[in-house]
N, C-alpha and C positions, 0 to 999 in steps of 0.2 A: 715410461714418462708420461703417455698420455692415459687420462683417467678422469674420472668425477667423483668418488665418493671414499675409496680406500685411501688409507694413511701412506705417504710416500715410503718406498722402501728403503732398508737402510743402506747408506753411501758412505762416502769417505767423511770422516769426523771432522776435517779440515775445510770442506766446502759448506755449501746451501741444500737443504733440503726442505722444501715448502709445500703445504698441502692447503690453498687458499680457498676458501668459500665464503662468500658473502652478498649481500643483496644491497645495491645503495640505488634507488630511484628505477630506472627499468633495466637495470644490469643484473644480471645474475651470472656471477662470476664464479667458476668451479675448474680450477687450474691446478694442477700438480707439477712441480718440477726440481730437479737436482743438477746441480753444478758444482763440479769436483773444484779443490782450489786450484789457483792458477789457469783456470780456463774461462772462456767467455761463453754466454749464451745470448744470443740475440733473438728479442721476440718483436715478431712481425704480425701485423694485421692491420684490417681497416680501422676509420675512424668508430669510436664508440665499441671498440670490441673487448675492451678491458685491460689494455697494456699498462697504461699509466695507474691504474686501480691496482693492479697487481704488483707493480713496483711501490706504490704507497703502504701495500699492505706488509710487504717484508720490511719496509723501513719504520712502519708501526704508525703512520699517519691515518691509516685505514684500519677499522677495528675488524678482526675477524668475526665472524658469526660460528664458525666451526672450523676443524683443521688444525694446522700447525705451523711453524716457521722454526728452524734449527739452523744455528749459522755456528760452523766450527765447534759443534758438540755442546752449544749453549743453546737452550731453549728460550726464544724469545717470546713467543707465543704459542699458548695452549689452551683456549677458552675452557674445555672441558675439564681441565684441571686447574684452573682459575690462574694459570700464568699470562702476565702482558707485562713485559719490560718497556717502559716510558720511553717513547723516541730519544730523546735527550741522552739516553743510558745506551743507547745502542751504538755500535763501534761501525757507524755507516758512512761511507762518503758517497755524498748523494749530487749529483749534477742534474739542475732542471734546464728546460729549454730556454728559459730566459736567463739563465746564470744566477738572479737575485744578487748581486752584488751589492753591497751597502754604499751608497753614494757620496756619503761624508767620510767614509775611511779611505785610507791611500790603499794600494795594491797590495803593500806590505800587511798590513793591518786587516784587511779583508782576509788574505790568506791566514794570518796568525788567529784570528777569531774562531775557527774551529778548534784549534790546540788549546786555547784559552778556555773554551766552553768546556772541556773535559778536565780541568783543573789545573793545568800548568799556569806558570807565571808569566808576567808580559816579557821578561827578557829571553826565557826558553821558548815561549809561543814564537817570538819574534826570529830567534836563532833558528828554529826548525823552519819557519816559513822561508827564511832565507834560502835555506838549503834547497828546497823545493822550487823557488823560483829561479835558483841558478840550474837545476836541472832542466827546467822548462824554458831556458833561455829568456826570463822574465826580469832578470836582476835589474838591468838599467832602468827599469819601468815601476820598481816599488814605491818611489814617491809620488806617483802620479793617483790621480782619481779615476774611477770607471768612466765619467764622461769624456776622459781625453783618451781613451782606449777605441782601437777598430775592434769589428765583431771578432776576429779572430783572436786578438789579444783578449778582449774580455774571455771568451769560451776557454783559453789558457789558463787565466786567472782562477776560473770557477774550478776548473779542473785541478790546479793547485790546491786551492782551499780544501777540496776532498782529499787529495792525497797527504797533507801535513799534517793532519790527527791521526795517521797511522790506522785506517779502517780495515776492519776484520773483511769487509765485504763493500764493492764498488757498484753503485745504482745509477746507471747515466739514462736520462730520459730524453730522448733525440736531441742529444747534446750539440749536433750540428744543424738543426734544422733552419735557424737564423742565418747561417752563413751563406754567402753567394758562392756560385760555383767554383770560381779559383781558389777561394780561401777555403772551401769544404775540402779540396785536395791537399794542401798545405796540413790542415788541422787532421784530416785522417791520417796522415804518415806520423804526426806528433802524437794522435792516439793509440796509434798502433803501437808506437816504441811503448808507451806508457804502460798500456795493458799486457804486452809480452813480460813486462819487469814485475807486474803486479803479483804476488803469491797468494793471493786470496780469490774468493770466486768474483764474478761480474756478470751483471745482467745490465744488456744493453737494450733499450727499446728504440728503433729505428723504422723508417717509412721505405728508405732507400735500399733496394737487395743488393747494389755493389757494396755499399757498406757492410752489410749483414755478410757477405761473402768474404770480403777482405779481414774484417775484423775479428770474426766468430769463429769459435771451434764447434759449436752445434747453433742450429737455428730451431725456435719453437715458435710456430703459427698458431695465433689466437683469432677465433672468429665468433662473435657472439656471446663471450665470455666462457668459451670451451677451446681445449687444445687440439686442434684437427691433424697437427702434423709436427713430426718432432726428427730430427737427423741430422747429420754432417750438412755442410751447404752443397757438397756435390750430390748427395742422396737427395735433398730437396729439390735440387735444380733439375736433376736427371728424372725425378717421378713426382710430380706435384701431385696433392693430393685434393685440392679443390680449385674450382675457377678461379679464385682469388690469387693462390698461389701460382697458378699457369700465367696470369695476366703479369705477375711481378717478375716472372721469368722470361716471360714474352713468348710462352708457347701456346698452340691451340690444344684445348684439352677437351674430349669427347668421352660421356660415359655412355656404356653399352654394355651388351651381351656376347660371350663368345658363344657363336654358333656352329663353328666347324675348328674343332680343336686341331685337327691335322693341318688344315692349310693356315689356320691363325686368323679365320675371316671374323671380324666383330660387328653387329649390328649395332648402329647407333642409336640412342635414343632419340635425338632429335630428326632422324630420318638418314637413310644412306649406310653404305658400309664400306669398311676399310679392311685391308689384308696386312698383317704384319708379317714379316720375314720371321723364318724360324731359325734365329741366331743363338748365340749364347745366352748365358743366364745374366750377364751383366747389360745385355740388349733388350732381350726378349725374356717375359716372365709369364708367358701363357702354358707353356709347355706341361707344368703340373696341373693347370686346371682341365678341368671338364667342360664340355658342352653346357651352355646354361648359367655360367659362371659370369657374375658381375665383373666388368674390367674397365680401366679407363685406358684412354688411348692419346698419346701426346705427339705433336708434330710441329716442329720448328718450322716458322714461316718462311725463312730462307731455303726449306726443303721442297717447298712447293714452286713447281714451273708454272708459268701462265702461257696459253696459248691462243690466238684468234681463231683458229678453226680445231675441230676435235682431232686429236692425235691418234696416230695408229697405237693401238694398245702396247703390241709387242712384250716386250719385258718389264714395261709399267704396268701394274696391276690394279692402280686407283687413280681412275679417270671420272670427271664428274664436269657438269656444266654450272655456270653461275654467272653473276651480274656485278661489276664493280659498283659499288653503293658510297665509297669513301676513300678519299686519298690524303694522306699525311706524310709531310717531309718529316725522316728521321734521320739527321746528320748526314751520313752518306749513304742512304737508301731511302726510298718511298714505301711507305706501308699502304697496301690495299686492303680494304675491305669488301669482301666479296659475299655475296647472298648467292644461295644455292640450294641441292640437295643436302650439301653440308657446307653450312657457313665457315670461313676460315679468314684469318689476317695472313697476306703474302708480302713478304718483302723482295723486291727486286729494285735493280740501280735505276736511277734517272734514266741513264742512256737506253736501258730496256724498255722503259716506258713510253719514250720518245718513238723507238723502232717501230712499238708494236700499235703504236697511235692509239693508246688508251686514255679515256676520260670516264667520267662518272657515268653512270648509266650504259656504259660499253658492256655486251656479251662477252663471256671469255670462256676457256677451257681450263681446268686444272688438272695437274697430275702430280702423284708423289709416287716414289719407288717404295716398295715394300721395306726394304731395307731402312728407310728412314721413317718410318712408323713405329713407336715404341708401344706396346702393348703391356699392363701389367694389372695385377689382383687390385679391385677398388678397395678401398679399408671398410 
């Protein structure tokens, strides 16, 4: 699924296969993706990575320079063959960040608009719109205008409009970004139900890792116009491929070189070394590698212990000194930023921070068991 030039491999005829290559300003987008029918692909990436442009290319709102877009066996884009289906003729259900509801139309007519645009009459369009409004618990709001809706209601109306036209594919561009935290939880449940019932492919652009984990079957991470990682939510969470992904998941990630294959000792690129335990293949993936191999090392902030004096090494094989340079409150814990031979983010309870007498600038010792260090081949 990750690549840059070859056309996408054949996939399920009822899904999406896209090889998107285009340049717009400073963005050079070159991404391939495949989404089977009935599955949800979440696209994650930093601002400017090309996520929205990727979505627009599939919808026909951004013209390809090369590549192809095939949905349910129908070729929508193939520049080399001169094929380009106009956006209005693509069976796409598209939900934007700002919903883009027509302020002068009622909720019912907003939802019916997409159906009418595909050639249905007024009565049939309103009938189909009513069915979807009922499904999303919006029937009582049919006569309201967008200005009379809450953010969560407006989001559901935008989703209803996308579904009413019975699209072949759903494209959702950060549909919950404008909602407050409480409303997001409610709408996340609505969206999860809708996507589980939709029988076509869905591409969901999100910034929130939790939303990707809950809503998606697979995750595609895009950075600087390139796909850098792809996999199931659990695969991406357990083995992040870049520092950006590691930050999203909440892990410390280090690049390094395996210097001792038998002991699984990794010399880190930024200095220092860590030892990973020789566990099973689900936990440790260094056994097949030889000394000198490039690897990534992931450590959870909750796995790192903090000490005010050097601990006895004993069974703990990873111990190093550092200094607290930052402290942030994260709900039920405190996140320490520690600089040292190995820089690390460390999570402890507020009670532990008080008991240890920690403050910014305090010298500390850190330790982590080898069994809590995950090492795997670098991509």
